[in-house]
N, C-alpha and C positions, 0 to 999 in steps of 0.2 A: 472501826477496823476498815482499812482501805480495800477497795474492790480490785481484784486482779483479773486480767483477761484470761478466760479459759475457752478453748475451742468448743463450739456448740453449733447446733443447727441454725440458730438465729444470730450467732456471732455477738451475743450480748456480753456485757460485763457482769459477771456473777460474783457474789460475795464469797470470800474465803470461808466465812463461818456459815455453815448450813442453817443455823438457828435464825439467821437474819432474813432468810428467804421465806416469805409468807404466801406467795402466790403459787397455786398448784397449776402445773402446766401439762398439757396433753398434745401430742403430735400424731399426725397420720398423713397418708398421701393417697391420691387417687390418680388413675390413668384417664386422661382426656384425649380428645382429638389433637389438641395443641401440645401434648406431651404430659409428663408427670407434673401434677399440681400438689404442692405441699400445703398443709394446714397446720396452724398452731392455735390452741385455745388456752386461755388462762382464766383462772377463777380467783378473785380476790374480793372478800367481803360480800359474797353471794352475787357478785356482778361478773358477767362473762365478757371476755374480749377475744374475738376471733380474727386471726390474720391469715392471709393466703399469698402464695406466689407460685409462679411457674418455675420449673427447674432452671431455666435459662435466665430468669430475672434475678436481680440482686436485692431489690427493695421489696419489703413486705407491704401488702395492701391491707389496711384495717377494714373489716366489714362492719357495717353499721346495723344495729338492731332495727326492726325485727329481722332475724336471720332467715335465710331460705330454708324450707323444710328439708331439702336434701343435705344441707350442711349440718343441720341439727340432728338428722337421722344418722349421719356418719359419726358425729360426736357422741351420740347416744350409744352407738355400737361399740365405740372405744371404751366408754364409761362402763357399759354392761360387762365387757370382758374383764375389766379391772374389778368390778363388783363380784363377779363369779370367783375370782382368785382371792377375795377378801382383802383387797387393797384399797377399797373405797366404800364409804357408807351408802346405803340405798337412797338416802335423802338427796344426794347429788344427782343420781340417775333420775329421781322423781322430779327434780327441778327442770330438767330438759324435757321429760315427758309432758309436763304441764305447758311447755312452750310449743310442743308439736301440735299441728292441726289434727282433728279427730280422725281423718282417714289415714294419716301416717301412724297414729297410735294403734289402729287396728292391724296394720301391716306388721308393726313391731310385735304385737301379741301373737300373731300367726307364726312368726319366726321362732317363738318359744322364749323370748326374753321379755320380762316385765310383768305387769299386772294384767289379769283378765279384766274385762269390762265391769263385771260385778265387783271384783275386789278393788278396782280403781275408784268406784263410787264410794266404797267404804273408807278408803284412804283419804279422800278429799273431804 
């Protein structure tokens, strides 16, 4: 089936048939000193791809792993909100939790999202 151009945040060509799209996408933005910064994260075959750009820029910059803890924490917050609305399995949130450093995990638990330290040990 031919791809048709549809307006979107990234300006990608999206397939007309939604069953052909297999990558799960997440978008969020943050305010910085330079202005609004947009983030896009895609998950395909348990691999994450994260891209970012400023509002004024036209080209997306692909971030390379290992990702910064602040970016992973923001992605985790987006995923946690989807998990609470039952739009996402917990395993996806847990994948990001495993990539976060230990001090960031404790901050996440204190905010009320995720596993406590004792339950995390049982899950691993």
